[in-house]
One Martini backbone bead per residue (centre of mass of N, CA, C, O) as a GRO file, in nm:
protein
   88
    1MET     BB    1  -2.450   0.910  -0.376
    2SER     BB    2  -2.214   0.921  -0.588
    3THR     BB    3  -1.887   0.860  -0.667
    4ALA     BB    4  -1.836   1.135  -0.816
    5ASN     BB    5  -1.941   1.317  -0.580
    6ALA     BB    6  -1.754   1.217  -0.363
    7THR     BB    7  -1.494   1.290  -0.505
    8GLU     BB    8  -1.551   1.592  -0.536
    9LYS     BB    9  -1.579   1.652  -0.240
   10THR     BB   10  -1.303   1.563  -0.149
   11ASP     BB   11  -1.146   1.751  -0.338
   12THR     BB   12  -1.277   2.015  -0.228
   13THR     BB   13  -1.177   1.975   0.058
   14ALA     BB   14  -0.866   1.968  -0.005
   15ILE     BB   15  -0.859   2.250  -0.138
   16GLU     BB   16  -0.963   2.411   0.099
   17LEU     BB   17  -0.743   2.335   0.291
   18PHE     BB   18  -0.507   2.435   0.119
   19MET     BB   19  -0.608   2.740   0.119
   20GLU     BB   20  -0.611   2.781   0.418
   21ASN     BB   21  -0.319   2.713   0.477
   22GLN     BB   22  -0.197   2.925   0.290
   23LYS     BB   23  -0.311   3.171   0.453
   24LYS     BB   24  -0.183   3.077   0.743
   25SER     BB   25   0.086   3.044   0.647
   26ASN     BB   26   0.439   3.130   0.722
   27ASN     BB   27   0.647   2.971   0.542
   28THR     BB   28   0.761   2.745   0.703
   29PRO     BB   29   0.952   2.499   0.705
   30LEU     BB   30   0.979   2.187   0.734
   31THR     BB   31   1.059   1.954   0.941
   32PHE     BB   32   1.205   1.665   0.981
   33TRP     BB   33   0.970   1.519   1.133
   34GLN     BB   34   0.751   1.598   0.923
   35LEU     BB   35   0.894   1.452   0.685
   36LEU     BB   36   0.914   1.171   0.811
   37THR     BB   37   0.605   1.126   0.863
   38SER     BB   38   0.519   1.172   0.570
   39THR     BB   39   0.686   0.933   0.450
   40PHE     BB   40   0.546   0.710   0.621
   41ALA     BB   41   0.262   0.776   0.524
   42ALA     BB   42   0.327   0.715   0.226
   43ALA     BB   43   0.424   0.420   0.255
   44ILE     BB   44   0.126   0.329   0.384
   45GLY     BB   45  -0.111   0.530   0.278
   46VAL     BB   46  -0.130   0.757   0.524
   47GLN     BB   47  -0.316   1.067   0.543
   48SER     BB   48  -0.397   1.354   0.638
   49LYS     BB   49  -0.548   1.639   0.530
   50LYS     BB   50  -0.385   1.837   0.698
   51ASN     BB   51  -0.101   1.735   0.625
   52ARG     BB   52  -0.124   1.754   0.321
   53ALA     BB   53  -0.170   2.057   0.312
   54ARG     BB   54   0.097   2.129   0.448
   55ASP     BB   55   0.287   1.988   0.246
   56PHE     BB   56   0.184   2.165  -0.013
   57SER     BB   57   0.246   2.460   0.131
   58ARG     BB   58   0.553   2.399   0.271
   59GLY     BB   59   0.671   2.201   0.085
   60LYS     BB   60   0.932   2.041  -0.090
   61ALA     BB   61   1.018   1.829  -0.335
   62GLU     BB   62   1.313   1.772  -0.273
   63GLN     BB   63   1.264   1.680   0.018
   64PHE     BB   64   1.085   1.434  -0.054
   65ILE     BB   65   1.275   1.289  -0.239
   66ALA     BB   66   1.510   1.248  -0.044
   67MET     BB   67   1.345   1.102   0.178
   68GLY     BB   68   1.245   0.873  -0.008
   69ILE     BB   69   1.533   0.761  -0.080
   70ALA     BB   70   1.625   0.707   0.211
   71PHE     BB   71   1.403   0.521   0.292
   72THR     BB   72   1.440   0.305   0.077
   73VAL     BB   73   1.725   0.224   0.147
   74CYS     BB   74   1.675   0.146   0.437
   75PHE     BB   75   1.462  -0.070   0.376
   76VAL     BB   76   1.637  -0.256   0.196
   77LEU     BB   77   1.858  -0.294   0.413
   78ALA     BB   78   1.674  -0.430   0.619
   79ILE     BB   79   1.579  -0.671   0.443
   80VAL     BB   80   1.853  -0.786   0.392
   81LEU     BB   81   1.938  -0.827   0.689
   82LEU     BB   82   1.693  -1.015   0.758
   83VAL     BB   83   1.758  -1.232   0.554
   84ASN     BB   84   2.045  -1.295   0.657
   85LEU     BB   85   1.961  -1.383   0.934
   86VAL     BB   86   1.755  -1.614   0.860
   87LEU     BB   87   1.955  -1.707   0.645
   88PRO     BB   88   2.250  -1.909   0.615
   0.00000   0.00000   0.00000
């Protein structure tokens, strides 16, 4: 199986999962914890296909943007604090 075929198969599977979740979804918004775990997963680059499909079917871009900005600010502040603790 070539790389292009493997990529197509992966994309098709993701699309199928998205459509399946779209049909099953009761359109309830994501909870704070679901948004937070999805943001953490995005930060380290790991996300399950099921959760990715859930995020695309039930999540709103504004929520993910706000959570991403908040995560980035907290991460930068944590790094600054850590550096200030380590360096005199």
